VMD Tcl script that draws the C-alpha trace (Angstrom):
set ca {
  {90.72 80.96 79.59}
  {90.13 84.51 80.87}
  {91.25 85.25 84.47}
  {87.72 86.19 85.56}
  {86.52 82.75 84.34}
  {89.09 81.17 86.67}
  {87.47 83.02 89.55}
  {84.02 82.11 88.44}
  {84.98 78.46 88.38}
  {86.71 78.79 91.80}
  {90.07 78.04 90.18}
  {91.70 80.74 92.26}
  {95.18 79.10 92.18}
  {95.19 79.53 88.34}
  {93.90 83.08 88.55}
  {96.30 84.29 91.26}
  {99.41 84.77 89.06}
  {97.32 86.81 86.58}
  {95.76 88.85 89.42}
  {99.18 89.51 90.89}
  {100.55 90.63 87.54}
  {97.53 92.95 87.01}
  {98.12 94.46 90.40}
  {101.82 95.07 89.71}
  {100.98 96.70 86.39}
  {98.22 99.00 87.65}
  {100.32 99.87 90.70}
  {103.26 100.85 88.55}
  {101.07 103.01 86.47}
  {99.41 104.68 89.43}
  {95.86 104.14 88.28}
  {94.01 104.39 91.68}
  {90.59 102.91 90.86}
  {92.18 100.02 88.95}
  {94.57 99.48 91.88}
  {91.59 99.26 94.19}
  {89.90 96.77 91.86}
  {93.09 94.73 91.59}
  {93.36 94.63 95.38}
  {89.82 93.36 95.60}
  {90.57 90.64 93.11}
  {93.64 89.55 95.01}
  {91.64 89.40 98.19}
  {88.97 87.32 96.50}
  {91.63 84.87 95.23}
  {93.16 84.51 98.67}
  {89.75 84.01 100.34}
  {90.01 80.18 100.38}
  {93.71 79.74 100.98}
  {94.93 82.55 103.27}
  {92.23 84.52 105.05}
  {94.66 86.97 106.62}
  {95.99 87.98 103.18}
  {92.43 88.16 101.89}
  {91.46 90.48 104.69}
  {94.59 92.67 104.15}
  {93.97 93.03 100.42}
  {90.27 93.71 100.79}
  {90.87 96.37 103.48}
  {93.50 98.04 101.26}
  {90.97 98.03 98.40}
  {88.36 99.71 100.57}
  {90.86 102.32 101.77}
  {91.89 103.01 98.21}
  {88.30 103.59 97.14}
  {87.60 105.78 100.12}
  {90.64 107.97 99.93}
  {90.71 108.21 96.15}
  {87.31 109.55 95.78}
  {86.44 107.13 93.03}
  {82.77 106.84 92.07}
  {82.64 103.06 91.87}
  {79.99 102.36 94.47}
  {79.25 98.83 93.21}
  {82.99 97.84 93.34}
  {83.52 99.45 96.72}
  {80.54 97.65 98.11}
  {82.05 94.34 96.96}
  {85.25 95.22 98.70}
  {83.34 96.00 101.96}
  {81.52 92.70 101.72}
  {84.81 90.86 101.24}
  {86.15 92.55 104.41}
  {83.13 91.29 106.39}
  {83.59 87.78 105.01}
  {87.24 87.77 106.14}
  {86.39 89.04 109.58}
}
mol new
graphics top color blue
foreach p $ca { graphics top sphere $p radius 0.5 }
foreach p [lrange $ca 0 end-1] q [lrange $ca 1 end] { graphics top cylinder $p $q radius 0.2 }
display resetview
């Protein structure tokens, strides 16, 4: 099953190892917009199990989008929304 499907089915525990792996890979390659997206995905996975980690990852994602100048308005809006949910 694809990782996104795990999230859609609220099987975040199964998605988490894949999301962490994706974050490590994009972080090591330095692909900024993908790092921001990976941070959002991690925040989303942690939403139900560790709200503080979810907030941290979602805030990092927003920061990455804002400082990187990436034109991904839809994705950045999702990150902002996740921050509001964690607060």
